[in-house]
C-alpha positions as CSV (number, residue, x, y, z in Angstrom):
1,M,-0.1,-0.1,0.1
2,D,2.7,2.7,1.3
3,E,4.1,3.0,-2.5
4,L,0.7,3.3,-4.5
5,V,-0.1,6.0,-1.9
6,E,3.3,7.9,-2.5
7,L,2.3,7.6,-6.1
8,L,-1.3,8.8,-5.8
9,K,0.2,11.5,-3.5
10,K,2.3,12.8,-6.7
11,Q,-1.1,13.1,-8.4
12,Q,-3.3,14.8,-6.2
13,K,-4.7,17.6,-8.7
14,R,-6.7,16.5,-11.2
15,F,-8.9,19.3,-12.0
16,N,-8.4,20.1,-16.1
17,K,-8.1,17.7,-19.0
18,K,-4.2,17.4,-18.7
19,E,-4.0,16.5,-15.2
20,K,-7.1,14.2,-15.7
21,D,-5.5,12.5,-19.2
22,A,-2.3,12.2,-17.1
23,F,-4.3,10.3,-14.5
24,I,-6.0,8.2,-16.9
25,K,-2.3,6.9,-18.2
26,F,-2.0,5.8,-14.6
27,L,-5.3,4.0,-13.9
28,I,-4.7,2.0,-16.9
29,S,-1.1,1.2,-16.1
30,Q,-2.5,-0.4,-12.6
31,L,-5.4,-2.4,-14.3
32,I,-3.1,-3.5,-16.6
33,S,-0.1,-4.9,-14.2
34,S,-3.0,-6.5,-12.2
35,G,-4.4,-8.4,-15.4
36,Y,-7.4,-6.6,-16.2
37,D,-8.7,-5.8,-19.8
38,Y,-10.4,-2.2,-19.7
39,E,-12.8,0.2,-21.5
40,I,-12.7,4.1,-21.8
41,I,-16.8,5.5,-21.3
42,E,-16.8,8.9,-22.7
43,S,-19.5,11.5,-22.9
44,N,-19.0,15.1,-24.5
45,F,-21.2,16.3,-21.7
46,F,-17.9,18.0,-19.8
47,G,-15.7,15.8,-21.6
48,T,-16.5,12.8,-19.2
49,K,-14.0,10.2,-19.2
50,H,-14.5,6.7,-16.9
51,V,-12.3,3.9,-17.1
52,A,-13.9,1.0,-16.3
53,T,-12.2,-2.5,-15.8
54,K,-14.3,-5.0,-18.2
55,S,-16.6,-7.4,-16.4
56,D,-19.6,-9.1,-17.2
57,N,-22.8,-8.4,-19.1
58,N,-24.4,-8.8,-15.8
59,P,-21.7,-8.5,-12.5
60,S,-22.4,-9.2,-9.1
61,V,-21.0,-6.0,-7.7
62,I,-19.9,-2.5,-9.1
63,F,-17.6,-0.2,-7.3
64,L,-17.4,3.3,-8.0
65,A,-14.6,5.9,-7.2
66,H,-14.4,9.2,-8.6
67,Y,-11.0,10.6,-9.7
68,D,-12.1,14.3,-10.3
69,T,-11.0,16.5,-7.4
70,A,-12.5,20.0,-6.9
71,T,-12.0,23.8,-5.9
72,T,-12.1,24.8,-2.5
73,L,-14.7,25.9,-0.2
74,P,-14.4,28.6,2.6
75,I,-12.8,27.6,6.0
76,W,-16.3,29.3,7.5
77,V,-18.5,25.9,5.5
78,E,-16.4,23.3,7.5
79,W,-17.0,25.3,10.7
80,L,-20.2,25.1,9.8
81,L,-20.6,21.2,8.9
82,R,-18.7,20.1,11.9
83,V,-21.6,21.8,14.3
84,F,-24.7,20.3,11.7
85,G,-22.9,17.3,10.0
86,H,-22.9,16.9,6.0
87,T,-26.1,14.2,6.8
88,R,-29.3,14.7,8.1
89,N,-28.4,17.7,9.8
90,L,-27.7,19.3,6.5
91,L,-31.0,19.1,5.9
92,T,-32.2,20.8,8.7
93,L,-29.8,23.8,8.4
94,S,-30.8,24.2,5.0
95,S,-34.2,24.6,5.7
96,I,-33.3,27.0,8.8
97,V,-30.8,29.6,6.7
98,L,-33.8,29.4,3.8
99,I,-36.4,30.8,6.8
100,F,-34.1,33.1,8.1
101,H,-33.4,34.3,4.4
102,L,-37.0,35.2,3.9
103,I,-37.7,36.8,7.1
104,S,-34.8,39.2,6.2
105,L,-36.3,40.2,3.0
106,T,-39.6,40.8,4.1
107,N,-38.7,43.1,7.6
108,N,-35.9,44.7,5.1
109,A,-32.6,43.9,7.3
110,L,-29.9,45.2,4.9
111,I,-27.3,43.6,7.5
112,I,-28.7,40.6,6.8
113,N,-28.4,40.6,3.5
114,L,-25.6,41.9,3.5
115,F,-24.0,39.0,5.5
116,Y,-25.6,36.5,3.0
117,A,-24.1,38.5,-0.6
118,I,-20.6,38.2,1.6
119,A,-21.4,34.5,2.3
120,A,-22.7,33.2,-1.3
121,G,-19.5,35.4,-2.6
122,S,-16.8,34.0,-0.9
123,I,-18.1,30.5,-1.5
124,L,-18.5,31.6,-5.2
125,I,-15.1,32.5,-5.4
126,S,-13.4,29.9,-4.0
127,M,-15.6,27.2,-6.2
128,I,-14.3,29.6,-9.5
129,M,-11.1,30.1,-8.6
130,I,-9.2,28.1,-6.1
131,V,-8.4,24.7,-7.7
132,N,-7.8,22.5,-4.2
133,K,-4.4,21.0,-4.6
134,N,-4.7,18.8,-1.9
135,T,-7.1,15.6,-2.0
136,M,-6.1,12.7,-0.4
137,N,-9.4,12.3,1.5
138,D,-11.7,13.3,-1.3
139,N,-11.3,10.9,-3.2
140,T,-7.5,10.3,-3.6
141,S,-8.5,7.3,-0.6
142,G,-11.7,5.8,-2.7
143,V,-9.6,5.5,-5.3
144,L,-6.8,3.7,-3.7
145,V,-9.7,1.2,-2.6
146,L,-10.7,0.0,-5.2
147,L,-7.0,-0.4,-6.8
148,L,-6.0,-2.2,-3.5
149,L,-9.2,-4.5,-4.1
150,L,-8.9,-5.0,-7.9
151,N,-5.5,-6.6,-7.0
152,R,-7.0,-8.8,-4.5
153,I,-9.8,-10.1,-6.9
154,A,-7.5,-10.3,-9.6
155,K,-6.1,-13.3,-8.3
156,Q,-9.0,-14.8,-7.9
157,E,-10.3,-15.9,-11.8
158,D,-13.6,-17.5,-10.3
159,L,-14.0,-13.5,-8.8
160,K,-12.7,-11.3,-12.0
161,K,-15.1,-11.2,-14.2
162,K,-17.9,-10.8,-11.7
163,V,-17.0,-7.4,-10.5
164,K,-16.9,-4.0,-12.3
165,F,-14.6,-1.4,-11.1
166,V,-15.0,2.0,-12.4
167,F,-13.2,5.4,-11.6
168,T,-16.0,7.6,-12.4
169,D,-15.4,11.3,-13.8
170,N,-16.7,14.8,-12.8
171,E,-18.6,13.7,-9.5
172,E,-17.2,17.1,-8.6
173,K,-19.9,18.3,-11.4
174,F,-22.8,17.8,-9.6
175,L,-22.8,14.0,-10.0
176,A,-22.6,14.3,-14.1
177,G,-20.4,12.0,-14.7
178,S,-22.1,8.9,-12.9
179,F,-25.5,10.5,-14.9
180,Q,-23.9,9.9,-17.9
181,L,-22.9,6.6,-17.2
182,K,-26.4,5.7,-16.4
183,R,-27.4,6.7,-19.5
184,K,-24.5,5.0,-21.1
185,W,-25.1,1.6,-19.8
186,N,-28.6,2.1,-20.8
187,Q,-27.9,2.6,-24.0
188,R,-26.3,-0.5,-24.7
189,G,-28.2,-2.4,-22.1
190,F,-25.8,-3.4,-19.9
191,N,-27.1,-4.8,-16.8
192,Y,-25.3,-3.0,-13.8
193,G,-27.8,-4.7,-11.0
194,N,-29.0,-3.8,-8.1
195,R,-25.4,-3.5,-5.8
196,I,-23.8,-1.1,-6.7
197,I,-21.2,0.6,-3.9
198,S,-19.4,4.2,-4.7
199,V,-16.5,4.4,-1.8
200,D,-15.5,8.3,-1.4
201,S,-13.9,10.3,1.4
202,V,-12.8,7.6,3.3
203,G,-9.0,8.5,4.4
204,S,-10.2,10.3,7.5
205,G,-13.0,9.7,10.0
206,D,-13.7,7.0,12.5
207,N,-17.2,5.7,11.7
208,I,-18.5,4.2,8.6
209,I,-21.5,6.0,7.2
210,I,-23.5,4.2,4.6
211,S,-26.1,6.3,2.7
212,Y,-28.7,5.5,0.3
213,N,-31.9,7.1,-0.8
214,F,-35.4,5.8,0.1
215,I,-34.6,2.6,0.1
216,S,-31.6,-0.1,0.0
217,K,-31.0,-3.9,0.9
218,L,-27.6,-3.3,-0.2
219,S,-27.2,-0.5,3.1
220,N,-28.7,-3.5,5.4
221,E,-25.8,-6.4,4.0
222,L,-23.1,-4.2,4.1
223,K,-23.7,-2.8,8.2
224,T,-24.5,-6.7,8.9
225,L,-21.1,-7.3,7.8
226,F,-19.3,-3.9,9.1
227,S,-20.9,-4.7,12.3
228,R,-20.3,-8.4,12.6
229,I,-16.7,-7.5,11.9
230,G,-16.8,-4.8,14.9
231,Y,-16.8,-1.7,13.6
232,K,-19.2,1.1,14.2
233,V,-21.2,1.6,11.5
234,K,-24.4,3.9,10.5
235,N,-27.0,3.7,7.6
236,I,-28.2,6.9,6.7
237,N,-31.2,7.5,4.5
238,M,-30.1,10.9,2.1
239,F,-34.0,10.8,1.0
240,F,-33.5,13.5,-2.2
241,M,-30.3,14.6,-1.5
242,P,-27.7,13.8,-3.0
243,F,-24.5,12.9,-1.5
244,S,-22.3,11.2,-4.4
245,D,-22.3,8.9,-7.5
246,A,-24.8,6.2,-6.0
247,Y,-27.5,8.9,-6.1
248,S,-27.3,8.5,-10.4
249,F,-28.4,5.2,-9.2
250,W,-30.9,5.3,-6.2
251,R,-33.4,3.0,-8.0
252,T,-31.3,0.1,-7.3
253,G,-30.6,1.2,-4.2
254,A,-26.6,1.8,-4.4
255,V,-24.8,3.1,-1.3
256,N,-22.0,5.5,-1.0
257,I,-19.3,4.1,2.1
258,N,-17.9,7.1,3.7
259,M,-15.9,7.5,6.8
260,M,-16.8,10.5,9.2
261,Y,-16.7,12.3,12.3
262,Q,-19.3,12.8,14.7
263,S,-20.5,16.3,14.2
264,I,-21.0,18.8,17.4
265,L,-24.8,18.5,17.4
266,P,-26.1,14.9,18.4
267,G,-27.0,12.6,14.9
268,G,-24.9,14.2,12.2
269,Y,-21.7,13.3,10.9
270,Y,-19.0,15.5,8.7
271,I,-16.3,14.4,6.5
272,K,-13.2,16.6,7.9
273,N,-11.5,19.0,5.7
274,I,-13.3,18.3,2.6
275,H,-12.6,20.5,-0.4
276,S,-9.9,22.3,1.8
277,K,-5.8,22.4,1.0
278,R,-6.1,20.9,4.9
279,D,-6.6,18.0,2.9
280,K,-3.5,16.0,3.3
281,V,-4.3,12.5,5.4
282,I,-5.1,9.2,4.5
283,N,-5.9,6.5,7.8
284,K,-3.9,3.5,6.4
285,E,-6.0,2.0,8.9
286,N,-9.7,2.6,7.5
287,I,-8.1,1.9,4.4
288,S,-7.2,-1.4,5.5
289,M,-10.2,-2.1,6.8
290,L,-12.2,-1.1,4.4
291,V,-10.8,-3.4,1.6
292,D,-10.6,-6.7,3.6
293,A,-14.4,-5.9,4.0
294,L,-15.4,-5.6,0.6
295,E,-13.1,-8.4,-0.5
296,E,-15.3,-10.8,2.1
297,Y,-18.2,-8.8,0.7
298,V,-17.5,-10.1,-2.6
299,K,-16.6,-13.4,-1.7
300,T,-20.0,-13.8,-0.4
301,V,-22.1,-12.5,-3.0
302,C,-20.6,-14.2,-6.1
């Protein structure tokens, strides 16, 4: 693992076409060295390029991890997320902010409106102008998990074609990449089934968070596995709220796996240093634990 982590550290910024193409070459070299056939699934929409292993047309499990990286967010956004969390409490926070804003408009509260303008402006400037160069957790960690896992699966010929690994593009552009991936698969009649697992931001945190939208048998299977092994795990229904690439496949019961910390207000969980220049940490124990558990899951369902 150490050698692979060092290689990934040198390629953390994968924002523009040149950087992404260079990283795609790296991914392809890793797949070839592990003995996989691969395909590039392209879309003109945002110049999307997914890198995928070839599998049966009806794989037992599909693993996703986005390799594209993002711009930054102001530090005050991270503070809010630490208080409320990325998960359910974020919905509550959004409702409070909206109500507060509507009240401020009706009362013509100039100072409050000015505050909102400054807050929105700081987010916009960060998102447009400041490209993040440190992305070890989001989502170099997810890429690392898939590379380690596929290398293990490659040594088991009976499993190799039953599992598909996809390194997705443009997750950070409002999930545009995975929506296009679903469209491409539907066009070609590819049966992606009901076991799609997105691995995102798992390099830091002490709680395994399995998120899904509305209903997911898969989330219960994974929770049972992680709980039996002895890890802290929680299933969270995000309902209509997109969280990562699994949202594009929510009707299949797809899930996202994240590692998070508990928020200051109980009931929420947050990803530390996301979209931040401080995103420099990968906890190798987290990675090893997830690879071991996901390999066991593959052997169970294949």
